[in-house]
C-alpha positions in Angstrom: -38.2 -39.8 -28.4 -37.0 -39.8 -24.8 -33.4 -39.5 -23.7 -33.3 -43.1 -22.3 -34.7 -44.4 -25.6 -31.7 -42.8 -27.3 -29.3 -44.5 -24.9 -30.9 -47.9 -25.6 -30.5 -47.3 -29.3 -26.8 -46.6 -28.8 -26.3 -49.9 -26.9 -28.4 -52.0 -29.3 -26.8 -50.7 -32.5 -23.2 -50.4 -31.2 -23.2 -46.6 -31.6 -20.1 -45.0 -30.1 -21.1 -41.3 -30.5 -24.6 -39.8 -31.0 -25.5 -36.4 -32.3 -28.7 -34.7 -31.3 -29.4 -31.4 -32.9 -32.4 -29.1 -33.4 -33.9 -29.1 -36.9 -32.0 -32.3 -37.8 -32.6 -36.1 -37.6 -30.7 -38.4 -35.2 -27.2 -39.4 -36.4 -24.6 -41.7 -34.8 -21.1 -42.9 -35.4 -21.0 -46.7 -36.1 -17.6 -48.2 -37.0 -16.1 -44.7 -37.3 -18.7 -43.5 -39.9 -21.5 -41.1 -39.1 -24.9 -42.4 -40.3 -28.6 -41.6 -40.0 -30.3 -43.6 -37.2 -33.8 -42.1 -37.4 -35.7 -40.0 -39.9 -37.4 -38.1 -37.2 -36.6 -34.4 -37.1 -36.1 -32.9 -33.7 -37.4 -29.4 -33.0 -35.8 -26.9 -30.7 -38.3 -27.7 -27.9 -37.6 -31.4 -28.0 -33.9 -30.9 -27.7 -34.3 -28.4 -25.0 -36.5 -30.8 -23.1 -33.7 -33.5 -23.3 -31.2 -30.9 -22.0 -33.4 -30.1 -19.1 -34.0 -33.8 -18.4 -30.3 -34.7 -18.0 -28.7 -31.5 -16.6 -28.3 -30.4 -13.0 -28.4 -26.8 -11.8 -24.6 -26.4 -12.1 -24.7 -27.7 -15.7 -27.4 -25.2 -16.6 -25.3 -22.4 -15.0 -22.4 -23.4 -17.2 -24.7 -23.4 -20.3 -25.8 -19.9 -19.4 -22.3 -18.4 -18.8 -20.0 -20.5 -21.0 -22.5 -21.8 -23.6 -21.3 -25.3 -23.0 -21.0 -28.1 -20.4 -19.8 -31.7 -20.1 -20.8 -34.4 -17.6 -21.3 -38.2 -17.3 -24.6 -40.0 -17.1 -25.0 -43.5 -15.6 -27.4 -45.9 -17.2 -28.1 -49.5 -16.4 -25.4 -51.8 -15.0 -22.4 -51.5 -17.4 -22.9 -48.2 -19.2 -21.9 -44.7 -18.7 -22.3 -41.9 -21.2 -20.2 -38.7 -21.5 -22.6 -35.9 -22.5 -21.4 -32.7 -24.1 -23.9 -29.9 -24.6 -23.3 -26.7 -26.6 -25.0 -24.2 -28.9 -24.8 -23.9 -32.6 -26.8 -21.4 -34.6 -28.3 -20.3 -31.3 -29.9 -23.7 -30.7 -28.9 -26.5 -28.2 -26.9 -29.5 -29.4 -25.9 -32.7 -27.7 -23.0 -35.1 -28.4 -23.2 -38.4 -26.4 -20.3 -40.8 -26.1 -20.9 -44.4 -24.9 -18.5 -45.8 -22.3 -18.6 -49.5 -21.5 -17.7 -49.7 -17.8 -16.4 -53.3 -18.1 -12.7 -52.7 -18.0 -10.8 -55.1 -20.4 -7.7 -56.9 -19.5 -4.4 -56.5 -21.4 -5.1 -59.5 -23.6 -8.5 -58.2 -24.8 -7.0 -54.8 -25.6 -4.8 -56.4 -28.3 -1.9 -54.2 -27.1 1.7 -55.4 -26.1 1.1 -57.0 -22.7 4.8 -57.0 -21.6 5.1 -53.3 -22.2 2.0 -52.4 -20.4 3.0 -54.5 -17.4 6.4 -53.0 -17.4 5.0 -49.5 -17.3 2.6 -50.5 -14.5 5.4 -51.9 -12.4 7.4 -48.7 -12.5 7.8 -47.0 -9.1 7.9 -43.5 -10.5 8.0 -41.6 -13.8 5.6 -40.4 -16.5 3.7 -42.7 -18.9 1.6 -41.1 -21.7 -1.1 -42.5 -23.9 -1.7 -40.5 -27.0 -4.0 -40.4 -30.0 -7.0 -38.6 -31.4 -10.4 -38.6 -29.7 -11.8 -42.1 -29.7 -8.6 -43.9 -30.2 -8.8 -46.0 -27.0 -6.5 -43.9 -24.7 -8.9 -43.9 -21.7 -9.7 -47.6 -22.0 -6.0 -48.5 -22.1 -5.2 -46.4 -19.0 -8.2 -47.9 -17.2 -6.9 -51.3 -17.9 -3.5 -50.3 -16.5 -5.0 -48.7 -13.4 -7.0 -51.9 -12.8 -3.9 -54.0 -13.2 -2.1 -52.0 -10.5 -5.3 -52.0 -8.4 -5.4 -55.8 -8.5 -1.7 -56.5 -8.1 -0.1 -53.8 -5.9 -0.8 -52.3 -2.6 -0.9 -48.7 -3.7 -2.9 -45.5 -3.3 -4.1 -44.5 -6.8 -5.5 -41.0 -7.3 -7.3 -40.0 -10.5 -8.1 -36.5 -11.6 -10.6 -36.5 -14.4 -13.0 -34.2 -16.3 -15.3 -36.0 -16.2 -14.8 -39.4 -14.5 -15.2 -42.2 -17.1 -14.4 -45.6 -15.7 -15.0 -46.3 -12.0 -12.9 -48.6 -9.9 -13.6 -50.9 -6.9 -10.7 -51.3 -4.4 -8.8 -54.6 -4.7 -5.3 -54.6 -3.2 -5.0 -50.9 -3.7 -7.1 -47.8 -2.7 -8.5 -45.9 -5.6 -9.7 -42.3 -5.1 -11.3 -40.5 -8.1 -11.7 -36.7 -8.2 -13.9 -35.1 -10.8 -13.1 -31.5 -11.9 -16.0 -29.2 -11.0 -17.5 -31.7 -8.5 -14.7 -32.8 -6.2 -12.1 -30.1 -7.0 -12.1 -26.8 -8.8 -9.5 -27.5 -11.5 -6.6 -29.7 -12.5 -4.3 -27.0 -11.1 -6.0 -27.1 -7.7 -5.9 -30.9 -7.6 -2.3 -31.1 -8.5 -1.4 -28.5 -5.9 -3.0 -30.7 -3.3 -1.8 -34.1 -4.3 1.3 -34.2 -2.1 -0.8 -34.2 1.1 -2.9 -37.2 -0.2 0.1 -39.5 -0.3 -0.5 -41.1 -3.8 1.7 -43.8 -5.3 0.0 -43.5 -8.7 -1.7 -40.4 -10.3 -3.9 -40.4 -13.4 -4.3 -36.9 -14.9 -7.2 -37.1 -17.4 -5.4 -35.0 -20.0 -2.4 -32.6 -20.1 -3.7 -29.3 -21.7 -1.3 -26.6 -20.6 2.0 -25.7 -19.1 0.8 -25.7 -15.5 -0.6 -29.2 -15.7 2.4 -30.5 -17.6 4.8 -29.0 -15.0 2.9 -30.5 -12.2 2.9 -33.9 -13.9 6.7 -33.8 -14.4 7.3 -32.6 -10.8 5.1 -35.4 -9.4 7.0 -37.9 -11.5 10.4 -36.6 -10.3 9.3 -36.8 -6.6 8.5 -40.5 -6.7 5.0 -40.9 -8.1 4.0 -42.9 -11.2 2.0 -40.5 -13.4 -0.3 -41.6 -16.2 -1.9 -39.1 -18.6 -3.1 -38.5 -22.1 -2.3 -36.1 -24.9 -4.0 -35.5 -28.3 -0.9 -36.2 -30.4 -0.4 -38.5 -33.4 2.8 -40.3 -32.6 5.6 -40.5 -30.0 7.9 -37.8 -31.5 5.1 -35.3 -31.7 4.2 -36.1 -28.1 7.7 -34.9 -26.9 7.4 -31.9 -29.1 4.0 -31.0 -27.7 5.3 -31.2 -24.1 8.3 -29.0 -24.9 6.1 -26.4 -26.7 3.9 -25.9 -23.6 6.9 -23.9 -22.3 8.8 -20.8 -23.4 12.0 -21.5 -25.4 14.3 -20.6 -22.5 12.9 -23.5 -20.5 13.2 -26.2 -23.3 16.5 -27.6 -22.2 15.3 -27.9 -18.6 12.2 -29.8 -19.7 14.2 -32.0 -22.1 16.5 -32.9 -19.2 13.5 -33.7 -17.0 12.0 -35.9 -19.7 15.3 -37.8 -20.2 14.9 -39.1 -16.7 11.1 -39.3 -15.9 9.5 -40.2 -19.3 9.1 -44.0 -18.9 7.2 -44.4 -22.1 4.7 -43.2 -24.7 2.0 -45.4 -26.3 0.3 -43.8 -29.3 -2.9 -45.4 -30.5 -5.0 -45.5 -33.7 -8.1 -47.7 -34.1 -8.1 -49.3 -37.6 -11.2 -51.0 -39.1 -10.9 -54.8 -39.1 -10.7 -56.6 -42.4 -13.8 -58.6 -41.5 -15.8 -55.4 -40.7 -16.4 -56.5 -37.1 -15.1 -53.5 -35.2 -11.6 -52.2 -34.9 -8.1 -53.4 -34.1 -5.5 -51.0 -32.5 -2.4 -50.0 -34.3 0.2 -48.6 -31.9 3.6 -47.0 -31.6 5.6 -47.6 -28.4 8.5 -45.5 -27.2 10.4 -46.6 -24.0 13.2 -44.8 -22.2 16.2 -46.7 -23.6 19.7 -45.2 -23.1 19.6 -43.9 -26.7 16.2 -42.2 -26.3 17.3 -40.6 -23.0 20.4 -39.2 -24.8 18.3 -37.9 -27.7 16.1 -36.0 -25.3 19.1 -34.5 -23.4 20.7 -33.4 -26.7 17.4 -32.2 -28.2 17.7 -34.5 -31.3 14.0 -35.2 -31.5 14.1 -35.8 -35.3 16.1 -39.0 -34.6 13.5 -40.5 -32.3 11.5 -42.4 -35.1 14.7 -44.1 -36.2 15.5 -45.4 -32.7 11.9 -46.5 -32.2 12.1 -48.6 -35.3 15.4 -50.1 -34.1 14.5 -50.5 -30.5 12.5 -53.8 -30.4 14.9 -55.1 -27.7 13.5 -52.4 -25.4 9.9 -53.1 -26.4 9.6 -50.3 -28.9 7.7 -50.5 -32.1 6.8 -47.9 -34.8 3.4 -47.4 -36.4 4.9 -48.6 -39.7 6.0 -51.9 -38.2 2.7 -52.4 -36.3 0.6 -51.7 -39.4 2.7 -54.1 -41.5 2.2 -56.8 -38.8 -1.6 -56.3 -38.8 -1.7 -56.6 -42.6 0.5 -59.7 -42.6 -1.7 -61.4 -39.9 -4.8 -60.5 -41.9 -6.6 -58.4 -39.3 -6.6 -55.3 -41.4 -6.5 -54.7 -45.2 -3.6 -53.1 -47.0 -5.8 -50.1 -47.9 -6.7 -49.5 -44.3 -3.0 -49.7 -43.3 -2.1 -47.1 -45.9 -4.9 -44.9 -44.7 -3.5 -44.8 -41.2 0.2 -44.8 -42.0 2.5 -41.8 -41.4 4.6 -42.5 -44.5 2.3 -44.1 -47.0 4.9 -44.4 -49.8 7.3 -46.3 -47.6 4.7 -48.7 -46.3 3.3 -49.3 -49.8 6.8 -50.1 -51.1 7.4 -52.6 -48.3 4.1 -54.3 -48.8 4.9 -54.7 -52.5 8.3 -56.1 -51.7 6.6 -58.7 -49.4 4.0 -59.5 -52.1 1.1 -58.2 -50.1 0.1 -55.7 -52.8 
C-alpha cells in the first residue's frame, strides 16, 4: 500500500487519525474510536519506505538525532495532513492526522457566535482555546483568524509547529511562520515579533514559561494574542499559566492576567446522538469585573461559580452546556455524563428535569 493510498482511505472513510506501525495492520480513529482498517500486516521495510517517501533531509536528520519528527503534507485541493514519525521497539511508526483546509464559519462550528466575535473585535489581550488533542482548538482559532482577516485591516502573524490551516489575504495581511522552517523556535519568533508590527498574533501552543511570558507581554503592549493550552477547563487553564512560573512570581502573573486575559474557551467533542459525528461542548470564561477581581486576589477556586452565574457576560460552564445539548437532543444523557466534570450533579439535574 502506497502512502497516497492511505491518505485516500482516510478521506473516504472519514478517518481523523491513522496509525502505521511495523508488524501491525492499519488502524484509524473513526468517531473517536480506533478500529482496524485493513488486515494487511506492514513489515519494517514497508514502513521505512513510506517514511523515506514523505520526509525531507531535515526530517531525516531529526529522526537520526531526536528519534522523532513532525511535519505537514499537502494532498489534493482541500486536505493537509500532520505527520508524526517516531520509533517504538526500535522500529519506525507514523501517526497521521487529517486536516480539512476548508475553514468553517462561526455558525458551522456550533459555538457561541457572539462570544467569538467579541473576542475577535478586541484590540489587545489574550484569548485562549483549550482542550485535549483533537477537541477542535485549531479549527476554532482558524475560524477566528479568518473572521478578522475578512473584516479588519490588520497584520496577523501566526507562529506554528507545524502550520495547519493556511490563509489567503482579504482585508488583512496574514503571515505564517513555521518553527524549524521559517524561524528556529517559538522563543526566537516571539523575540522578533515587535519589529514585524503585528496587530494579531497566533501562537500555536503555550508550552513553557518563556512562551507564556512573551504572550502576556505582547498582550500588554497592544497586540491581540490567540493561543492554545492542553487543559480541561477554564479554571485549570489559569492554574496552568501560573504554574509555568516560580511561586514568587505568581502574584505578578495573576495581576497581568486580571488585565489581559480576555477569555478562555474550553472545548470537548461529544459524539452526536444520531451517530453522525460530534458536537462541541464548551465552557466560556470572559473577563468580567468579578473574574478580574478573583484573579487579582488569587481566589481561583471561586472561578467555576462565577462562570455558572456569568451568562450576562457570555459565560457558560460545561455543566450548563452539556445539559443544553441533552435537552435539545443533540447528545445522549450517557454521553453528557461521560464528558461532565461533576457527573453526580449533572445526573441529579437531569433526573429533576425528567431527562433520566
